[in-house]
C-alpha positions in Angstrom: 100.5 114.9 135.7 102.5 116.7 133.2 106.0 115.6 134.1 107.0 112.4 132.3 110.2 111.9 134.4 108.3 109.8 137.0 107.0 107.5 134.4 110.5 107.1 132.8 112.7 107.0 135.9 110.7 107.3 139.1 109.9 103.6 139.6 113.4 102.6 138.7 114.7 105.2 141.2 112.5 103.9 144.0 113.6 100.3 143.3 117.3 101.4 143.2 117.7 100.2 139.6 119.3 103.3 138.2 123.1 103.6 137.5 124.9 106.4 139.5 124.7 109.0 136.7 121.0 108.5 136.2 120.4 108.5 139.9 122.1 111.8 140.5 120.3 113.3 137.5 116.9 112.2 138.8 117.7 113.5 142.3 118.5 116.9 140.8 115.2 116.7 139.0 113.4 115.9 142.3 114.8 119.1 143.8 113.0 121.2 141.2 109.9 119.1 140.4 107.1 119.1 143.0 105.0 116.5 141.0 107.8 113.9 141.0 108.5 114.5 144.7 104.8 113.9 145.5 104.7 110.8 143.4 107.8 109.4 145.1 106.3 110.1 148.5 103.0 108.6 147.6 104.7 105.5 146.1 106.9 105.1 149.3 103.8 105.3 151.5 102.0 102.7 149.4 105.0 100.5 149.4 105.3 100.6 153.2 101.6 99.9 153.6 101.2 96.9 151.3 104.7 95.3 151.2 104.9 94.1 154.8 105.7 90.6 156.1 102.2 90.4 157.6 100.6 91.0 154.1 103.1 89.2 152.0 103.5 86.2 154.3 106.6 84.2 154.8 109.6 85.1 152.7 110.9 82.3 150.5 113.8 80.1 151.7 117.3 81.1 150.8 117.6 78.0 148.5 114.6 79.1 146.5 116.0 82.6 146.1 119.4 81.1 145.0 117.7 78.8 142.5 115.7 81.8 141.0 118.8 83.9 140.7 120.7 81.0 139.1 118.0 80.4 136.5 117.4 84.1 135.8 121.1 85.0 135.5 122.0 82.3 133.0 122.1 84.1 129.6 122.2 80.9 127.5 118.8 80.0 126.0 117.2 76.8 127.3 116.6 74.3 124.4 114.4 71.3 125.0 115.3 68.1 123.3 111.8 68.0 121.8 112.5 71.1 119.8 115.5 69.7 118.1 113.7 68.1 115.2 111.8 71.3 114.3 115.0 73.3 114.4 116.7 70.7 112.3 114.0 70.8 109.7 114.0 74.5 109.5 117.8 74.8 109.3 118.7 71.8 107.1 115.7 69.9 105.6 113.7 72.8 104.1 116.7 74.4 102.3 117.8 71.0 101.0 114.2 70.3 99.8 114.1 73.6 98.0 117.5 72.9 96.4 116.3 69.5 95.1 113.0 71.0 93.7 115.0 73.7 91.9 117.5 71.2 90.6 114.7 69.0 89.2 112.9 72.0 87.7 116.0 73.2 85.9 116.8 69.7 84.7 113.2 69.3 83.3 113.5 72.6 81.4 116.9 71.7 80.0 115.7 68.3 78.9 112.7 69.8 77.1 115.0 72.4 75.4 117.3 69.6 74.2 114.3 67.5 72.9 113.0 70.5 71.1 116.4 71.2 69.5 116.8 67.5 68.3 113.3 67.3 66.8 113.0 70.8 65.5 112.5 70.0 61.8 110.1 67.1 62.5 107.9 69.1 64.8 107.2 71.9 62.4 106.4 69.5 59.5 104.0 67.6 61.7 102.3 70.9 62.7 102.0 72.0 59.1 100.5 68.6 58.1 97.9 68.8 61.0 97.0 72.3 60.0 96.5 71.4 56.4 94.3 68.4 57.4 92.2 70.5 59.7 91.7 73.1 57.0 90.6 70.5 54.5 88.1 69.0 57.0 86.7 72.5 57.7 86.3 73.3 54.0 84.5 70.0 53.4 82.1 70.6 56.4 81.3 74.2 55.1 80.7 72.8 51.6 78.4 70.1 52.9 76.4 72.6 55.0 76.0 75.0 52.0 74.7 72.2 49.8 72.3 71.1 52.5 71.0 74.5 53.1 70.5 75.2 49.4 68.7 71.8 49.0 70.8 70.9 46.0 71.5 67.4 47.2 68.9 65.9 49.5 71.1 63.0 50.4 73.6 65.2 52.1 72.4 66.6 55.4 73.7 67.1 58.9 72.6 63.7 59.9 75.5 62.2 57.8 78.1 64.7 59.0 77.0 65.2 62.6 75.4 61.9 63.5 71.9 60.6 63.0 69.7 63.3 64.6 66.4 61.5 63.8 67.4 58.5 65.9 67.8 60.8 68.9 64.4 62.3 68.6 65.6 65.5 67.0 63.8 66.7 63.8 65.8 68.9 61.6 63.9 72.0 60.5 64.9 74.1 57.5 64.1 77.7 58.3 64.6 79.0 54.7 61.4 77.3 53.4 
């Protein structure tokens, strides 16, 4: 089938769901389109064959129809009382929690900035002293290792600066000899 009008409007037309302007437009289309007329005729024959009281059974009572119409026509969304806590948490608790986390984070950063400002001179002096001490220790370790590798002082070896390797079953080997 090449005509798309049946798919768009044909079923709505057969169920009388179109407004008057669309209905008259589709009826004009039916006058010129043989495919849509054939689909409408085929649908009508199928509807008469299958939608009979004998096939469908008893029709529902008027009270059931009225209740269905009442429920379906009410535009307000139905909210169960069980869903209230989740809606409350989404709308109030989560934003409040994010605000508190942000407030604590900003406070922590500001506190660290204030502490750094107050101890600014002391901190740089301590860092310079630690750097000088580390450099001295490194120079001494290099000097000890050079003396040991040259064999100038047999009393100084890695066992004194790195722990007693002989006690742990490690034998030092001098590869230069």
